[in-house]
N, C-alpha and C positions, 0 to 999 in steps of 0.2 A: 129730778136731779138722772142724769144719763145712768144707764146700765154700763157695769163693762165684764167681759169676759173672763174665766182664769186665767189670762196671763194679759190681763191689764187692757186689752183694748178694747174703744167705747163701742159700743151696738146700740143700734137704731133703734125704736118700737119694740122692743121687745118686753116681758115682765119676766121678772123671777122664772113662773111656770116654766113659759116660752124657751127662758135662754137653759134651763134646766135640760131641755128637751133639744134643743137644736145640740149644747152640747154630749149627749147623749148618740145620736145622728155622727157627730164627729167621731166621735171616739169609737163607733163601730164601721167610720169610713178606715180611718188609722189602721184599725186591725182586721179590716175584710170580712167581720161579721157585723150578724144581726142582721135586723129589716133597719135601716138611717131612714128610707120613705116613707115608714109608719109613724117614724118620731116627726120627723121634719111636716107630716101633714098633721099632725096635733098642735107640734108647733105653730103653722099657722093657721089653725083653726081656734087656737087659743089668744094671734094677737096677729091678724091678717095684714097689719104695717111693719111685721119684722122683717127688714131685708134680708137680710142673711140669713133665714132659712129657704126664701124663695134664693136664693141665689147656691146654697149648696145642693138642694133639690134639683137645682138648675144643671149643674157640675153634674151631679147625678146619672141624667139622663143622658148630659151632653156629650158625656166620657164613654158613654156604651159602646159606641160605635152601629149602633145603630138606626136605620132612619125610620122606623117607627116615632122613637124616641124624641127625633128633630123638634113635633108639635109643643113637645113639654116643655124642651129645654127653651124653645120660643114665648110659649104661656111663661114660663117662669120669670124672663127676662122681660116682659115687660107689664107683669105684677110689679118686679122690683124695682121698674127703673122709673113709676111715677112716687114714689115714698121718697122720705125726705131719708135723706142720707150723710155720711162722713165724708170725708173725700177719701179715706182707704175704701168704706165700702161701694161709693161709686168707681172705682176701679177694677173691682170685681163684680159690680154688673158691665161695664165697659168690657174687660173681658168673657163675661158671659156671651153679649152680644154678639162678641167676634167670634167664639166657639160655635153658637148657633147657625152663624151662617156659615161653619165652617172653613171659618179663617185662623186656624191651629196657630200659626205662626205668629198673626196679630196676637190672639190672644196669650201667646207664652209669653211674648216683650213686655204687655202690660202687666201679666204679675212675674215675672224676672225685675223690672223695674220697680214691683209694689213693694216685693220681700227686703230687693235694697234699702226701700224708705222703715219697712214694717219686717224685720228679718222673723218677729215672733207672732206673724202672721201662718198659724198652723194651715188653714185650711188654701189661703195660697199657696203655700210650699208644697202641698200636697197635692193638688190641680194642676199644679203647672211642674209637677215630675212626673204625673200620668199622662200630660201632653207632651214631655219632652221622650218618653217611652213610646208613644205612640206616631211620633213624629220620627222616632228612630235619633234622637239628638243623646250621643253617650257625654257629651263633654259638658250639655247643660244637666242631664241625672246626672252628675257629681257635683258640677259646681254651683249649681243654683243654690244644693243645701250645702256644701262647702262654708258659701258667703255667710248663711245664717248661724251653723254651727256657734259660735263666738258670744251668741245673744243666748243660746241656752246650757241647762246645767241640769244635771239629774232629781233635780228636785222639780222642778217643772213638768207639768202634767201634758204627756204624749212626746215625752221626751225619747221613748221609743223609737216613734214612727220616724222622728229624726233621722237616728242612728240607724234604721231599717234604711230608709231611702238614700242615705248617704253607702251604704254598704253596698248598694246595687247598683249606685251611680261608677261607683269604686269596684265595681268586679265587672261591670262595661266598657271603660276605660283601662282594665286589665293588671288591675292592683290590687291583686288574689288573697294577698296573705292580708293587708288592712280590712278588705274586703269581707273576709270570714271574722276578722278579729271584732267587726261593729255590728255584725251584723248577730255574732252568738252574743254579746254585750246587749243587744235588743230584743233578744229572746230571754235574756236570764232577768231583766226586768219587765216586759209584759210575753212572757212563753202561746198570748192566743195572737202574736202581729204575725200574720200569714205573710206578709210582704219582706218582713226580714226572713221568715225559713225558707222563703224565695231565693232570697236574696244569696244565705249561705250555697242552699242549694244549686243556683247557677256558679257559681264559682266551685262546687267539683265536679259539674259539670265540661267545665271549661278546664279544667286542669285532670279530666279521666281518672279522676278519686271514684268509680264505681263505687267500689264495694262501703268508702267513708261515707258516698251520698244516699245508699239504700238504709244504712244504718241511722244517717240524719233522718232520714227522715221515717223508717220506722221508729226511733226511739219514744217516740207521742203521738201517734194518729191524733188522736183526738184535742189536741191542742190547736191542729191548724185546719181541723177538719167540719168542728161540729158549728151547725149556724156559720160556716165560713163560706163567702160566695168568691173566693180564690180557690177553692180546695179542688175542683178538678184540673185547675192547672197544674198544682203541686202534684197531686198523683200523674199527671205526666210528666213532672220531671223525674218520678221512679219509674217511671217509665224507662226512660231516655234512656237508667242505667242499664237494665234489663236489657235496652235494647241491643247496647252497645258488648255486653257481653255475651249475645246471642242467645239468649234466652225468652225468645221466641213466646214457648209456652206462659211464660210470666206476665208477659207484655202481654197478651188476647187475654190472658183471666184478668188484669186492669183495667181494659178496653171493656170487658162486657161486664167488668161490676163499675167501682166509681169513676172512670171518666166517663163511658156514656151508655152504662146500664141502664140509667132513664130517661135516653134519648132527651137529653137536653134541647131546648130551640135559642138558647141565649148562644148568640154567635160569639164569645168570646169561649166559651165551653166547645160549639163544634169546632173552632180552630183547634182544638188540641186531639179533637176525633180526628179527621181528617190528617191533620200532622203526623199523627201516630200511626195511622193504619198506613199513610202514603210513604214513610218512609219502611213501613214491610213490605209494602209492595215493590219499590224498590229492591229490596232484598230478596224477590223473589218468595215471597212467605204466601203460603196460601190462607185468604182471610177469608173464605164460603164468604157468602151473601152481606157479611155486613153492608159494603158500601152502601148500600139502597138504603138503606135508614136514614145514614148520614147525607144521603142527596135528598133523599123528601124531605129533612129537614130545613135541608139548603135553599129548596127549591122558592120558600119567599122574599130570597133576598140574589135571586138570580138575574131579576131586570133594576136593581134599586145601585149597587157598583156606586154607595160612597164613602165607602173605606176600602182601598186599591189592597189593603193586605186582605181581608175579611175574600175579596175577590179571587187570590190566587187558591185560598184553603178551600171555597167553596167548587171551586174547578177541579181538587184532585178528587174532592168528592163524585161532581158528575162524571170524570173520564173514570175511576173506578167504578160505577155503578151505570159504565154506558150512557150515562142518559146526554146525550150529545144535543138533544133539542135544548135541555137547560146550558150546556157550556155554549151554541150559539147565542141564544137570548143573554147570556153574561158578558160576550162578548160586546154585541150590538149596544149594552148597555154602558159599556168600559167605552165603548167612541161616544156616545153622548158624554158623558163624564167628563173625556177630556175636552168636550168643546167646551166645558162649563168653565167658572170663574173662582169656585173655591179652590184651596188649597189640594184636595182629592185629586182635581184634574192633572197636578202635576203630578201627584203620587202614582195614579195610573199611568201618566204619558209614560213617564222615567221608570219605572221598575213594574209598575202590576201588568198591566198592559203585557211586556214581552215574558213576564213570569205566566200568567194568564194560559197564553197563546203557545209556550214551550210545553207547559205541561197537557195541552189539549194535542199537541206533534208528538210527545212521548206516548200518549197514551194512544193514537193513531199509529204508532211503528214508526213515525220519522225521525228516530233519532239526532240526526243531522239537522234539521231543521230545531230541533232543540239545543244543540248546540250553540250553532249560530244566534239563537235567540238568549239563552242566556252567560254564555261568556262576556258579552260585552257589560253587563251591569251589575257583575259582582261587587266591584268596589264601590257602586255607588248601591247596593240592592237596602240599604239604613236609610234610604230617602222615602223608602215606605210603612217605615217602623217596626215594629217588633225588638228581639234582643237577636245576640249573637247568636243564642242557640236557638231558636226560633227560623232565624235565615239562614241555619246553616243546611236546612232540605235543600235550599238553590243550589250548593256546591254537589249534594249526594246526588243533586238529579242529574247536575251537570256531569259530574263523573260516572253516573251509570249510563246516561244519555253518549258518553264520549266511548267508553267502553263496547255498550251496543254498535252505534256506527261502525266500530271498527279502526276511530281512529285511534287508535294506538298508541303513538307519539304523545298527543294529547291526557291519554287517559293515564300516561306509566308517569308525567309531569303533574298534572294534578293532585294522583297519587303519592307522588314522592313530598309534593309540598304539604298537603294533609299527614301523613305521616311525620314532616318535622316539627309543624305544628300542634300536633298529637301524640309524640310518642309512643303515650302508655293506657292508648285505647286500640284494643283489642281489634275492633272493626277499623280501624286504619290499615292495621297490620292487614288483614283481610282485603280490604280493598288493594292494596300494593301487591299480594300475592295475584291476584287477579289481573293485574297489570302486567305484569312481568318484573318486578322489581325484586332483585335479589332481596335476602333480609338484612335489615338494617347494620350495616357495618357500625362497628367497635370501634372507639378512641382510646 
């Protein structure tokens, strides 16, 4: 008799023991805690024919955005494709094949259709949501989950994760009140849901509620840090609040502590390290020799160019550390990526390469060239992934370059735009003053 998971979906090749291990891994992913890979290796060891255990492991590696993970993802789908599977499981394998080949949009479409037919497939929702994030698809971040919501209720295992994903999708589509409500509800159900914690943090960032954000993140740090593989990113959100308030000592303390204190070599963590140091660099804050360690950790990625969003942050580190040799290697790798056939070719061509070149130009003091490269791509920057909060660094770089290049008209225009979009941000008003704008008019 075929087994079913805790939401009634049939699974192939599993035993009660391996299915329990798979459930442990999925729960870990839904909260971003623990060691899902270890649980999956045990599940596969117990039942090598358990197709979904191979699939989940493949997703975990495939969604890491790191080139060394690609062979593991490929090995997972090679193992899975030979096994007996249900129609639903076979579609997962097809999505994994597409992801391993770098066809992010194809994988997204397969999972989209899968969850239309099977809205309680928690893994399909989770993997699809992550792909939407990495491809910058704000609408699907929201709608992929919204479509499935009627099939879920609070009694179902993993419901908190559905709410947390919905919260982030609502935030990325500027529905801030509903986003915060959904995120808080998710945390009430599962206090260790790191993604829901992060969704509410995004709301407060976009609304310039820095003090609320600091209180939200500081209320119970153990919940979102203990054994969490999202903790660095959430610490980064806390650092952003302090940056907006001009509290650079706090930012540097967070950087030296939980953000990069252990000098992580994980790309997702190095992105956050580069992103916060670059903001400080733009604000003319002395960061000492901190850039060198980040650049050293990015060095193995200089020739990879397998995910354009990462490339931009690697370039920040190379420029900050004055590693022009590594910067040039990265540009060459991007040129090669653009000639490829994966979706990253378009990510790099449309956004990644102009951003990387703009950052290098900024480092060389050619601020006019930075403006020339960045100004046209702002409206399409979502194409290389990330969130609104993460891509804000592009706008900040453009504003600073316009100020330093003497393009006063553009600087004033961009400063006015930012102040209008973020009127409660102290940093927005600082930029406006530097651009020569009068105090915000009262109405």
